[in-house]
N, C-alpha and C positions, 0 to 999 in steps of 0.2 A: 811757264804759258803752258797749254795743254794744249793741245792732244792729237791722237791721230786716228783718222777716219777708219783705221783696223781693230784696234786699241786705245786705251787711254797710258799716255807716257807723256811726262813731267817735264819740262828743258828746264833747269836751273843755271843762272850764272853766279859765278863767287863773285868774290874781289879782284883774282888777278885771272878773271873773264872765262875761266876757264867751263863747259859747259858740261852738265851733269846729268845724265839721263834717267829718270826714275821710270818703273812700266809696276805701279801698284796692284796689279795684279798676281805679277809675278813677284812682287819682292825683289827685287834687282835691282841697285846704281852703281850706274857703270860712269866713267868718264873717258866720252867723246874724243876722238881724236882730231886734234886740230888741223880745221881745214885750210888747203893752199888756198894764199890770195882769189878772189876773181869765184873761189866755187862755190856753187849756188848751196846755200843752207837748208837744211828740212825745212819744210811751211811750220809753223809754228799759231793758234790761234790766235791773231791782235783781237788787241778792241771792237772797230772793226768790221771781222774777218765773214761776219753775219750778216752786217749794215752796208758794206761800201759804200767810204768817205759819210757816213755820221759821225759828229765829236759833241765835247758836251766843252761848253763854254763857261766863265763862274765873273757874275758880278761880284764886286765886295761884297763886304758885310755890310747892312744898315748902321747907321749912325750911330741907333740903338744898341747894336752888339747882338740882336737877338734870329736875324732871320739872313739865308743867305739865297740869294738868283741863283737857277741854272738855266740855261737853255740848251737845248739841242739843236744843234747845225744840222741842219739838211746838205746833201752834196750837191754840189753848185748845177741847176737847169730845174729844179725840185723844189716842187708846190708846197712841199709838204712845210707846214707854221706849228708844231706840237708844240703844246700851253706850255709854262714855266714850272721850273720844280722851287718850291721855297721849299728850302733846308730848315729846321729852327736849330739849334746854331747848341740852345742848353742842352735839346735832347735828342740830337742827330752828329753836332759837333759840323765840321766845316768840309765844302772838299778838298778831298788832296791832292785831284788831279786823274786818280783813279776812276778809270769803266768800263762798261765790256756792255755791246749791243747779242741781244737773242736773236733770233733767227726769225721772221715776220712774211709782209708777202714782200717783191719786189719794190714795190715805192716806199714800205717803210719798217721797221722794228718792229716785235709783238714784245720788246720790254730793255728795258736797260740796267743795268746795274753800277750803283753809285757807289764808294769808296770816298769816307772820310776819315776826317783825323781829328783829334782832343776825345774823341769819345769812341772813333775805331770801330766803325762799325761797316757794314754790307748794308745798301737797303737800296728794292728790287723795284722799278716802278715797270706798270703796265702801259704801254701807248698806245691810245684811242684810234679809230681810224678817221674822230673827226675832230677836226686841230678845237675846235669850240670846248669839246671838254677836259678834265684836269686830268691830268694823266692822277693815275692810281696805284698807292705804295701797296704792294701785292707783298711783299718778304722781308724778313728783317731779319741779317746773319751778325751774330755774336758769340768771337772769342777772341777775336784778336788783341792783342796788349800791348797797341802801337800804330805808328799812320798803316794807311790800305797802303801797301806798292803798284800791287799791277793784279790785274782782274781778267779771266781768261773762262769762256765757255766751249765745254768738250763739241766735237763734233758733232755727236746728238744731240744735243738740248740740255742734257739729263743732269749735268753738274757744272760746279760753275767753283774754279781753283782761283785761290789769291795768297797774295804775299803782302808780308807788313814789315815793321819795320824792329819786331819782336822775334824776326831771322826767323819764323816760322811758318810754313806753307800749309792750307787747309782746304779742302775739297770737301764742297758743299751741298747739298741737294736741291734738285730746279721742277722736282715733282708737285705738280698738282695748279702753279702759279695764276693756270690758266683760268680759276676756278676764282668765284665771288672772291672780293675781297678779304671782307672777318675769314671768310675758311683760311686762304692760302694763308695767312699771316698766322695763323690758328694751327692749320693743318689739321680742319675735323672742322665735321658742323656740327653747329645746334641749332634745337629749334624748341619750339614752344609745341605739346604734346596735346592730343585732344582730350587727355585728364587731366591736363592743369600742369605736370611739371616737365621739367628742365633738360633735354637729353640730346646727347653726342651723340654722334657718328659719324662714317666715313674715315675716321683717323687714321691718317699715315704714318707709318708708324717709326718714318726717318720724320717726323714734326714734333713741336716742344710738348705739345698735351700729352701724345702716346708717352716720350720720353720723363713726364713726370707719375707716367704710370697711371693715368689715367685711359679708359678702355670705353670701345663701343657699348651702350649700352647703360652708361654711368649716367646718375640724375645728380641733379645739382640743387646741395641745397641751402647754400647759402655764398656768394662770394664781399667782395671788399674790395675797391684798388686805392693805389697810390694818391691817386686824383684828388680819394674825396675816404680819408681811412679814418675820418669817424661816421660814414656811415656807412652801413651792413644793409648788406639789399638780401631778401629773402623772394620776396611775390614774382613767378614766376614770366611775368610779361617784364617785368621791368631791367630782373638779370639776364633776357632773350636780347633786349632794350641796350642793355650795354657793352655784351660781348662786341655786338655789332656794327657801336662807334668807339671801340677801346681803343688808344693808338697802341699802335708796333710797340712801345719800349714803356710802356707804363707795368710798374709792377703791380701782381690782382695776388688777393690769397684768396682761395675758392677749397670748400667742402661739398663733399661726396654724399650724399646721403645711404651709400653702401657704409662708409665708415663712422655716419652719422654726425651731428650738430650740436654741442653743448653751448646754453648765449653764457651757463656759468664758468665757463673752461676753453674760449675761446683757441686757444693752443693748441687745443686738444686733434688731431687731426685736420689740421691748413696746409694747404698744399702752396706755398709759394713757385706763382708762375710770371715772370718774366716772356713775354712772347717770343724773343730774339731766339729763331732757332741755332742748333750745335751742329760745328761740324759734322760729316759723315768721320772723320779725317782726319788727320794732323803728323804732318811730318816734320822730324827735327831733323838734323844731318851735324856734321863739324868739318873741320878744315882736311882731317886726314881721308872721308869719306865711311866714313862708320853715319848709321841714320836708325833712326827709328821711328814709326809710320803706329801710331793707334787710336783707337774712340774713347769716346768720353765713357765710356759700360768699361776700362778698362782695357778689352782684348789688343791685342798688339803682332806686328811683325818686325821684327830691329835684322842689323847682319852681326853674322856672328861671335866675331870679336870681342866689341862692349859695348851694341847699341841701347842693349838693354839699360843701361846707367847714364843714358841722356837724361832722362823722364824720370819723375814717381810720382805719384800722388799726394796731396795738403789734402789731410782733413780738419774741417772745426771744425772744435766744440766745445765751443763758446766761449765767455767769458771768463770762465775760473780757472779754466784747464790752456795749457799755450797749445797749438795745432800740434796736430801732426804729420810729419811727412815720413814717409816710407819709399826709399828706391824700386823702381820695377822690377828692380832684377830682381830681390828678395819675393816676390809670387809671381813670377817666370813659369813654373811647371805648368801654373795654373790660367795663366792668362796672356803668354804667349802662342797664339793661336795663329799660324800664315793662313791657316785655311778659311778661316774666319776674316782674315783680312778680304785675304783674294774675292771671297764673297757677296762682300761688299757691296763697293764695283756693281757688279755682278746683278743682285736682286735692286739694291738698292738704298738697303737698309740695315743696323743689325737687330731689327730682330730677324727680318726676313731671310736674312745670311744664315740665324743663328738655324732655324725653318729647313731652310734648305738640307743642313747637318742634320738636318733631329734633332736637331736641340731645344724643346720648344722651350719661348716665354713667360717662365711662371709667375716670377714676381719683379718690382724695380730691380734694373740690372744693375744702376748705378746706387739703389740702396745698400745692394747685395757683395759692391764692392767696397763700401764705408766700409761694413759689417766684418767681413773679412780683415780688412785694413789695419780694422781697430780691435783684432782676432789675435793680430799678433803679438808674438811678448814684447816686454818694450824695458830698457834699461831705465832703472834713473839712479842722478848719483845727487845724495842728503848727505 
């Protein structure tokens, strides 16, 4: 769980019930001493810390196996009765039992984060003040490869921490969830302009659009969704409507005016985007206390002995070649940057962390990482 009011701390419990404390901003992982029986434990942010008495109850999966209803249960004596959430089993999975409420008013929380299994995602729903209005999905987080086990919101409401059956801990950005739903889902605004173009603006540096190389002022040339793979949309009004109604879990292909769109070569310049956000940071530890904390863009901080051996990068090279895997230790000098990791939680995103360190972002950081990995010498047995 997370975090302390005076900073960010993660408390991790291992299989022997030992409690480890990580301070991401300091890059320190330590085993906390066992407290004598009866000693009060250090407070952590539990699922209902910011909405005392609230919980989530799940109904059985529907007979056709397609949906599951979740109900928000207010504390005893409350008159609140929010509308239920209906999960799509195919697209969202089923409720794993993990949830965490975000701080709102004394009468009701602002939002609730729901963890799932099967899809292994985290879905954040905004809770309206009017019980007659449905809850709005405002953020989808995707990166875990196992059932979501626990969720916890930081004391300043900026971040969500999660742990899952994949034995990783991830930290996610909650910035912008107060915006209109589709802007929060994509991490930016899209609007039809007076000149007839459809343009992006107010992109969140922690969001998925920014992570895929889209920038403020970019104009959409064409778009195609996985829901309608045979339909290519180029009309500006239809493009704007598509984004305002697009599901948070459905993939789309996007072409920008600055990179061009060739109807005869549609693979060129296409950007494949799943609106699910990536984590700011991922933590991996082992039973000896070695650890590594890394970003999707490659930057990491690790324990001195062998933390950089706990993870690496797999680069897919198409159907004709096997994937390329490179341990992080092979790019230690370039990507082990504790100062970047410390800045991520202070600024809220990797691009802003780099800017604070006078390292402006020029291109797509994940493409840069891919190209750097592929540039390393490779040994083949013939």
